DSSP file (Angstrom, degrees, kcal/mol; ACC not computed):
  #  RESIDUE AA STRUCTURE BP1 BP2  ACC     N-H-->O    O-->H-N    N-H-->O    O-->H-N    TCO  KAPPA ALPHA  PHI   PSI    X-CA   Y-CA   Z-CA
    1    1 A M    >         0   0    0      0, 0.0     3,-1.2     0, 0.0     6,-0.1   0.000 360.0 360.0 360.0 131.6   39.8    2.0   38.4
    2    2 A S  T 3   +     0   0    0      1,-0.3     6,-0.0     5,-0.1     0, 0.0   0.737 360.0  43.5 -67.3 -25.5   42.3    4.8   37.9
    3    3 A D  T 3  S+     0   0    0      4,-0.0     2,-0.5     5,-0.0    -1,-0.3   0.383  85.0 110.6-102.6   4.8   44.9    2.7   36.1
    4    4 A C    <>  -     0   0    0     -3,-1.2     4,-2.1     1,-0.2     5,-0.2  -0.694  58.1-151.1 -85.2 122.8   42.6    0.7   33.8
    5    5 A I  H  > S+     0   0    0     -2,-0.5     4,-1.9     1,-0.2    -1,-0.2   0.867  97.4  50.1 -60.9 -37.8   43.0    1.6   30.2
    6    6 A F  H  > S+     0   0    0      2,-0.2     4,-2.5     1,-0.2    -1,-0.2   0.873 108.5  51.8 -72.1 -35.2   39.3    0.7   29.4
    7    7 A C  H  > S+     0   0    0      2,-0.2     4,-2.0     1,-0.2    -1,-0.2   0.888 110.3  50.3 -63.8 -37.3   38.0    2.8   32.3
    8    8 A K  H  <>S+     0   0    0     -4,-2.1     5,-2.3     2,-0.2     6,-1.2   0.865 108.8  51.3 -68.3 -36.2   40.1    5.7   30.9
    9    9 A I  H ><5S+     0   0    0     -4,-1.9     3,-1.2     4,-0.2    -2,-0.2   0.942 110.2  49.0 -63.6 -47.1   38.6    5.2   27.5
   10   10 A I  H 3<5S+     0   0    0     -4,-2.5    -2,-0.2     1,-0.3    -1,-0.2   0.893 111.0  50.6 -58.5 -40.5   35.1    5.3   29.0
   11   11 A A  T 3<5S-     0   0    0     -4,-2.0    -1,-0.3    -5,-0.2    -2,-0.2   0.544 115.6-116.2 -76.0  -6.9   36.0    8.5   30.9
   12   12 A G  T < 5S+     0   0    0     -3,-1.2    -3,-0.2    -4,-0.5    -2,-0.1   0.583  84.3 119.1  82.2   9.9   37.3   10.1   27.7
   13   13 A E  S   <S+     0   0    0     -5,-2.3    -4,-0.2    -6,-0.2    -5,-0.1   0.738  77.0  40.5 -79.3 -23.5   40.8   10.3   29.1
   14   14 A I  S    S-     0   0    0     -6,-1.2    -2,-0.2    -9,-0.1    -1,-0.2  -0.994  95.4-118.1-123.5 130.1   42.1    8.1   26.2
   15   15 A P        +     0   0    0      0, 0.0     2,-0.3     0, 0.0    -6,-0.1  -0.314  37.2 170.2 -68.8 150.9   40.8    8.6   22.7
   16   16 A S        -     0   0    0     -7,-0.1     2,-1.3    -4,-0.0    14,-0.1  -0.960  44.5-107.2-149.3 164.0   38.9    5.9   20.9
   17   17 A R        -     0   0    0     12,-0.4    12,-2.0    -2,-0.3     0, 0.0  -0.701  47.4-153.2 -95.7  82.5   36.8    5.5   17.8
   18   18 A K  E     +A   28   0A   0     -2,-1.3    10,-0.3    10,-0.2     3,-0.1  -0.250  27.9 170.9 -62.2 138.3   33.5    5.2   19.5
   19   19 A I  E     +     0   0A   0      8,-3.1     2,-0.3     1,-0.4     9,-0.2   0.680  67.7   0.3-109.9 -39.5   30.7    3.3   17.8
   20   20 A Y  E     +A   27   0A   0      7,-1.6     7,-3.0     2,-0.0    -1,-0.4  -0.995  57.0 178.5-154.1 147.2   28.1    3.1   20.5
   21   21 A E  E     +A   26   0A   0     -2,-0.3     2,-0.2     5,-0.2     5,-0.2  -0.959   8.5 157.4-153.6 138.7   27.5    4.1   24.1
   22   22 A D        -     0   0    0      3,-2.3    -2,-0.0    -2,-0.3     0, 0.0  -0.766  60.7 -77.7-139.6-168.8   24.7    3.9   26.6
   23   23 A E  S    S+     0   0    0     -2,-0.2     3,-0.1     1,-0.2    21,-0.0   0.670 127.0  35.6 -70.3 -14.8   24.5    4.0   30.4
   24   24 A R  S    S+     0   0    0      1,-0.2    20,-2.5    20,-0.1    21,-0.5   0.682 119.9  15.2-112.5 -23.2   25.8    0.4   30.7
   25   25 A C  E     - B   0  43A   0     18,-0.3    -3,-2.3    19,-0.1     2,-0.4  -0.935  51.8-144.5-151.6 171.6   28.4   -0.2   28.0
   26   26 A Y  E     -AB  21  42A   0     16,-2.4    16,-2.9    -2,-0.3     2,-0.4  -0.999  11.3-162.1-142.4 134.9   30.7    1.3   25.4
   27   27 A A  E     +AB  20  41A   0     -7,-3.0    -8,-3.1    -2,-0.4    -7,-1.6  -0.964  17.6 161.4-123.3 139.4   31.7    0.0   22.0
   28   28 A F  E     -AB  18  40A   0     12,-2.1    12,-3.1    -2,-0.4   -10,-0.2  -0.986  42.0 -88.7-153.1 158.5   34.7    1.1   19.9
   29   29 A H  E     - B   0  39A   0    -12,-2.0   -12,-0.4    -2,-0.3    10,-0.3  -0.425  47.1-110.1 -69.1 140.6   36.9    0.0   17.0
   30   30 A D        -     0   0    0      8,-2.5     8,-0.1     1,-0.1    -1,-0.1  -0.484  16.7-139.2 -69.1 140.8   39.9   -2.1   17.9
   31   31 A I  S    S+     0   0    0      1,-0.3    -1,-0.1    -2,-0.2    -2,-0.0   0.658 101.2  35.8 -77.3 -15.2   43.2   -0.3   17.4
   32   32 A D  S    S-     0   0    0      6,-0.0    -1,-0.3     0, 0.0    -2,-0.0  -0.587  90.6-158.1-134.0  71.1   44.8   -3.4   15.9
   33   33 A P        -     0   0    0      0, 0.0     5,-0.1     0, 0.0    70,-0.1  -0.179  18.5-169.6 -62.6 140.9   42.0   -5.0   13.9
   34   34 A K  S    S+     0   0    0      1,-0.1    69,-0.1     3,-0.1     4,-0.1   0.275  76.5  27.7-107.8   5.6   42.2   -8.8   13.1
   35   35 A A  S    S-     0   0    0      1,-0.1    70,-0.1     3,-0.0    -1,-0.1  -0.961  93.7 -96.9-156.3 162.2   39.3   -8.7   10.7
   36   36 A P  S    S+     0   0    0      0, 0.0     2,-0.5     0, 0.0    69,-0.2   0.856 122.2  37.7 -55.4 -35.1   37.7   -6.1    8.4
   37   37 A V  E    S+ C   0 104A   0     67,-2.4    67,-2.3     2,-0.0     2,-0.3  -0.983  76.3 153.2-114.7 120.2   35.2   -5.5   11.2
   38   38 A H  E     + C   0 103A   0     -2,-0.5    -8,-2.5    65,-0.2     2,-0.3  -0.849   9.1 151.6-150.6 109.1   36.7   -5.7   14.7
   39   39 A F  E     -BC  29 102A   0     63,-2.1    63,-3.0    -2,-0.3     2,-0.4  -0.906  31.0-134.1-134.1 164.0   35.3   -3.8   17.6
   40   40 A L  E     -BC  28 101A   0    -12,-3.1   -12,-2.1    -2,-0.3     2,-0.4  -0.894   6.4-158.4-117.1 148.1   35.1   -4.2   21.3
   41   41 A V  E     +BC  27 100A   0     59,-1.9    59,-2.1    -2,-0.4   -14,-0.2  -0.998  17.6 179.6-124.7 127.7   32.2   -3.8   23.7
   42   42 A I  E     -B   26   0A   0    -16,-2.9   -16,-2.4    -2,-0.4     2,-0.2  -0.953  27.7-118.6-127.6 144.0   33.0   -3.1   27.4
   43   43 A P  E     -B   25   0A   0      0, 0.0   -18,-0.3     0, 0.0     4,-0.2  -0.530  16.4-135.3 -75.2 149.6   30.8   -2.6   30.4
   44   44 A K  S    S+     0   0    0    -20,-2.5     2,-0.3    -2,-0.2   -19,-0.1   0.793  89.9  83.0 -73.0 -27.6   31.1    0.7   32.1
   45   45 A E  S    S-     0   0    0    -21,-0.5     2,-0.9     1,-0.1   -21,-0.0  -0.621  94.7-116.7 -73.3 131.8   31.2   -1.2   35.4
   46   46 A H        +     0   0    0     -2,-0.3     2,-0.4    51,-0.1    -2,-0.1  -0.623  46.3 163.0 -76.8 107.4   34.7   -2.3   36.1
   47   47 A I        -     0   0    0     -2,-0.9    51,-4.0    -4,-0.2     3,-0.1  -0.996  35.5-140.4-121.0 128.5   34.6   -6.1   36.1
   48   48 A T        -     0   0    0     -2,-0.4     2,-0.3    49,-0.3    -1,-0.1   0.760  68.1 -35.4 -69.2 -24.8   38.0   -7.7   35.8
   49   49 A G    >   -     0   0    0     47,-0.1     3,-2.1    49,-0.1    49,-0.2  -0.980  67.3 -78.5-179.4 174.7   36.9  -10.5   33.5
   50   50 A A  G >  S+     0   0    0     36,-0.4     3,-1.5     1,-0.3    37,-0.1   0.783 121.2  65.8 -61.7 -27.1   34.3  -13.0   32.5
   51   51 A N  G 3  S+     0   0    0      1,-0.3    -1,-0.3    -3,-0.0    36,-0.0   0.479  98.1  55.6 -74.7   0.1   35.4  -15.2   35.4
   52   52 A R  G <  S+     0   0    0     -3,-2.1     2,-0.4     2,-0.1    -1,-0.3   0.211  74.7 121.7-114.1  12.0   34.1  -12.4   37.7
   53   53 A I    <   +     0   0    0     -3,-1.5     2,-0.2    -6,-0.1     5,-0.0  -0.638  41.3 179.7 -75.0 131.0   30.6  -12.2   36.4
   54   54 A A    >>  -     0   0    0     -2,-0.4     3,-1.5     1,-0.0     4,-1.0  -0.745  44.9 -90.4-126.6 173.0   28.2  -12.9   39.3
   55   55 A E  G >4 S+     0   0    0      1,-0.3     3,-0.6    -2,-0.2     4,-0.4   0.868 122.0  58.0 -52.1 -40.3   24.4  -13.1   39.7
   56   56 A E  G 34 S+     0   0    0      1,-0.2    -1,-0.3     2,-0.1    -3,-0.0   0.686 119.6  27.3 -71.5 -17.2   24.2   -9.4   40.6
   57   57 A N  G X> S+     0   0    0     -3,-1.5     3,-1.0     2,-0.1     4,-0.6   0.288  89.2 103.5-123.5  10.2   25.8   -8.3   37.3
   58   58 A A  H XX S+     0   0    0     -4,-1.0     4,-1.1    -3,-0.6     3,-0.9   0.825  73.7  62.9 -63.9 -32.4   24.8  -11.2   35.0
   59   59 A S  H 3> S+     0   0    0     -4,-0.4     4,-2.0     1,-0.2    -1,-0.3   0.788  92.2  67.4 -65.0 -24.4   22.1   -9.2   33.2
   60   60 A L  H <> S+     0   0    0     -3,-1.0     4,-2.6     1,-0.2    -1,-0.2   0.877  95.6  54.7 -60.8 -38.1   24.8   -6.8   32.0
   61   61 A V  H <X S+     0   0    0     -3,-0.9     4,-2.4    -4,-0.6    -1,-0.2   0.904 106.1  51.0 -65.1 -41.2   26.2   -9.6   29.8
   62   62 A G  H  X S+     0   0    0     -4,-1.1     4,-1.7     2,-0.2    -1,-0.2   0.910 110.6  49.5 -60.5 -41.7   22.8  -10.1   28.2
   63   63 A H  H  X S+     0   0    0     -4,-2.0     4,-2.2     1,-0.2    -2,-0.2   0.922 109.4  51.9 -61.8 -44.6   22.6   -6.4   27.5
   64   64 A I  H  X S+     0   0    0     -4,-2.6     4,-2.7     1,-0.2    -2,-0.2   0.903 107.8  51.5 -60.8 -41.7   26.1   -6.4   26.0
   65   65 A F  H  X S+     0   0    0     -4,-2.4     4,-2.0     2,-0.2    -1,-0.2   0.845 108.2  51.7 -67.1 -31.9   25.2   -9.3   23.6
   66   66 A A  H  X S+     0   0    0     -4,-1.7     4,-2.0     2,-0.2    -1,-0.2   0.901 111.2  48.0 -66.4 -40.2   22.1   -7.3   22.5
   67   67 A V  H  X S+     0   0    0     -4,-2.2     4,-3.0     2,-0.2     5,-0.3   0.907 108.2  55.3 -64.9 -42.2   24.4   -4.3   21.8
   68   68 A I  H  X S+     0   0    0     -4,-2.7     4,-2.9     1,-0.2     5,-0.2   0.935 108.7  47.3 -55.9 -48.0   26.8   -6.6   19.9
   69   69 A A  H  X S+     0   0    0     -4,-2.0     4,-2.0     1,-0.2    -1,-0.2   0.912 113.9  47.7 -61.3 -43.1   24.0   -7.8   17.6
   70   70 A K  H  X S+     0   0    0     -4,-2.0     4,-2.1     2,-0.2    -2,-0.2   0.943 116.1  42.3 -63.5 -49.3   22.9   -4.2   17.0
   71   71 A V  H  X S+     0   0    0     -4,-3.0     4,-2.0     2,-0.2     6,-0.2   0.903 112.0  54.3 -68.4 -41.3   26.3   -2.8   16.3
   72   72 A A  H  <>S+     0   0    0     -4,-2.9     5,-2.8    -5,-0.3     6,-0.6   0.917 110.7  46.9 -58.4 -43.2   27.4   -5.9   14.2
   73   73 A A  H ><5S+     0   0    0     -4,-2.0     3,-1.5    -5,-0.2    -1,-0.2   0.914 110.4  52.2 -64.2 -42.6   24.3   -5.4   12.0
   74   74 A E  H 3<5S+     0   0    0     -4,-2.1    -1,-0.2     1,-0.3    -2,-0.2   0.821 109.0  50.9 -63.3 -31.0   25.0   -1.6   11.7
   75   75 A L  T 3<5S-     0   0    0     -4,-2.0    -1,-0.3    -5,-0.1    -2,-0.2   0.355 123.3-103.8 -90.4   6.2   28.6   -2.3   10.6
   76   76 A G  T < 5S+     0   0    0     -3,-1.5    -3,-0.2    -4,-0.2    -2,-0.1   0.570  88.1 119.2  89.5   9.6   27.4   -4.8    7.9
   77   77 A A    > < -     0   0    0     -5,-2.8     3,-2.0     1,-0.2    -4,-0.2   0.702  45.9-175.2 -80.6 -18.9   28.3   -8.0    9.6
   78   78 A G  T 3   -     0   0    0     -6,-0.6    -1,-0.2     1,-0.3    -3,-0.1  -0.390  65.9 -29.8  60.5-130.9   24.7   -9.3    9.7
   79   79 A D  T 3  S+     0   0    0     -2,-0.1     2,-0.8     1,-0.1    -1,-0.3   0.267 118.8  93.5-101.1  10.0   24.5  -12.6   11.5
   80   80 A D    <   +     0   0    0     -3,-2.0    25,-0.5    -8,-0.1     2,-0.3  -0.800  55.7 109.4-110.7  91.5   28.0  -13.7   10.7
   81   81 A Y  E     -D  104   0A   0     -2,-0.8     2,-0.4    23,-0.1    23,-0.2  -0.978  54.8-127.2-153.9 163.1   30.5  -12.7   13.4
   82   82 A R  E     -D  103   0A   0     21,-2.8    21,-2.6    -2,-0.3     2,-0.5  -0.943  14.0-156.1-116.7 138.5   32.6  -14.1   16.2
   83   83 A V  E     -D  102   0A   0     -2,-0.4     2,-0.4    19,-0.2    19,-0.2  -0.966  16.8-177.6-114.5 128.1   32.5  -12.9   19.8
   84   84 A V  E     +D  101   0A   0     17,-2.5    17,-3.1    -2,-0.5     2,-0.4  -0.981  12.2 173.3-129.4 135.7   35.7  -13.6   21.9
   85   85 A T        -     0   0    0     -2,-0.4     2,-0.4    15,-0.2    15,-0.1  -0.994  17.8-149.4-135.8 141.4   36.5  -12.9   25.5
   86   86 A N        -     0   0    0     -2,-0.4     2,-0.6    13,-0.3   -36,-0.4  -0.863   1.0-152.8-110.8 142.5   39.6  -14.1   27.3
   87   87 A C        -     0   0    0     -2,-0.4     4,-0.2   -38,-0.1     3,-0.1  -0.930  62.7 -13.5-117.8 107.0   39.9  -14.9   30.9
   88   88 A G  S > >S-     0   0    0     -2,-0.6     5,-2.2     1,-0.1     3,-1.1   0.128  85.9 -75.8  88.3 158.1   43.4  -14.4   32.4
   89   89 A P  G > 5S+     0   0    0      0, 0.0     3,-1.2     0, 0.0    -1,-0.1   0.807 125.4  59.1 -62.7 -33.1   46.8  -13.9   30.9
   90   90 A K  G 3 5S+     0   0    0      1,-0.3    -2,-0.1     2,-0.1     0, 0.0   0.741 107.1  49.3 -69.2 -20.3   47.3  -17.5   29.8
   91   91 A A  G < 5S-     0   0    0     -3,-1.1    -1,-0.3    -4,-0.2    -3,-0.1   0.417 129.7 -95.8 -95.6  -0.3   44.2  -17.2   27.7
   92   92 A G  T < 5S+     0   0    0     -3,-1.2     2,-0.6    -4,-0.3    -2,-0.1   0.525  70.7 150.5 101.8   6.3   45.4  -13.9   26.2
   93   93 A Q      < +     0   0    0     -5,-2.2    -1,-0.3     1,-0.2    -2,-0.1  -0.633   9.8 167.0 -75.5 118.2   43.7  -11.3   28.4
   94   94 A T        +     0   0    0     -2,-0.6     2,-0.5     1,-0.2    -1,-0.2   0.582  62.4  55.7-107.2 -15.0   45.9   -8.3   28.4
   95   95 A V  S    S-     0   0    0      2,-0.1     2,-2.0   -91,-0.1    -1,-0.2  -0.985  77.0-139.2-120.9 125.0   43.5   -5.7   29.9
   96   96 A G  S    S+     0   0    0     -2,-0.5     2,-0.3    -3,-0.1   -47,-0.1  -0.292  74.9  92.8 -81.1  54.8   42.0   -6.6   33.3
   97   97 A H  S    S-     0   0    0     -2,-2.0   -49,-0.3   -49,-0.1    -2,-0.1  -0.966  88.5-100.8-145.2 126.8   38.5   -5.2   32.4
   98   98 A L        +     0   0    0    -51,-4.0     2,-0.3    -2,-0.3   -51,-0.1  -0.202  55.2 162.9 -49.4 129.4   35.8   -7.5   30.9
   99   99 A H        -     0   0    0    -13,-0.2     2,-0.5   -57,-0.2   -13,-0.3  -0.993  31.0-145.5-152.8 150.6   35.6   -7.0   27.2
  100  100 A F  E     -C   41   0A   0    -59,-2.1   -59,-1.9    -2,-0.3     2,-0.4  -0.974  11.7-149.7-119.9 121.6   34.2   -8.7   24.1
  101  101 A H  E     -CD  40  84A   0    -17,-3.1   -17,-2.5    -2,-0.5     2,-0.5  -0.740  10.5-160.9 -84.5 136.5   36.0   -8.6   20.8
  102  102 A V  E     -CD  39  83A   0    -63,-3.0   -63,-2.1    -2,-0.4     2,-0.4  -0.987  11.0-176.7-121.4 122.2   33.6   -8.8   17.8
  103  103 A L  E     +CD  38  82A   0    -21,-2.6   -21,-2.8    -2,-0.5     2,-0.3  -0.947  14.2 141.0-123.1 138.9   35.2   -9.9   14.5
  104  104 A A  E     +CD  37  81A   0    -67,-2.3   -67,-2.4    -2,-0.4   -23,-0.1  -0.954  32.6  78.1-160.4 174.2   33.5  -10.2   11.1
  105  105 A G  S    S+     0   0    0    -25,-0.5     2,-0.3    -2,-0.3   -24,-0.1   0.491  92.4  55.2  94.4   4.2   34.0   -9.6    7.4
  106  106 A R  S    S-     0   0    0    -69,-0.1    -1,-0.2   -71,-0.0     2,-0.2  -0.973  95.1 -82.4-155.1 163.3   36.1  -12.7    6.7
  107  107 A D        -     0   0    0     -2,-0.3     2,-0.3    -3,-0.1    -3,-0.1  -0.510  45.0-139.8 -69.4 138.0   35.9  -16.4    7.1
  108  108 A M        -     0   0    0     -2,-0.2     2,-0.2    -5,-0.1    -1,-0.0  -0.760  11.9-143.8 -98.9 145.4   36.9  -17.5   10.6
  109  109 A T        -     0   0    0     -2,-0.3    -1,-0.0     3,-0.1     0, 0.0  -0.626  19.9-102.9-104.2 166.5   39.0  -20.6   11.2
  110  110 A W  S    S+     0   0    0     -2,-0.2    -2,-0.0     1,-0.1     0, 0.0  -0.996  96.8  37.6-140.0 136.0   38.8  -23.2   14.0
  111  111 A P  S    S-     0   0    0      0, 0.0    -1,-0.1     0, 0.0    -2,-0.1   0.514  75.1-159.3 -75.8 155.2   40.5  -23.7   16.4
  112  112 A P              0   0    0      0, 0.0    -2,-0.1     0, 0.0    -3,-0.1   0.700 360.0 360.0 -78.1 -19.7   40.9  -20.0   17.0
  113  113 A G              0   0    0      0, 0.0    -3,-0.0     0, 0.0     0, 0.0   0.479 360.0 360.0 -76.9 360.0   44.1  -20.1   19.2
């Protein structure tokens, strides 16, 4: 989508601090980190949010979670990290492209909101 900031990041039109990229997804450091380790993983396919995952693209989410584990380990998070995705503006989604925040490096509290 031509007006999607994450699609522009994937296309290289907007700079990012890339951590990982393959044919299905892209990972980069968050520009406003909320933890010592805070990165995002986004699919290259434009899906507006987790509420739009369907049978035909569900395997992509499994791939993304495998990438999350790999990148989290590479960044020193080990097995201690939080994965967050928001669905819709009332839940805090500000970019209409499926994305997963990965936060680590500090104790997390509950509830998160």
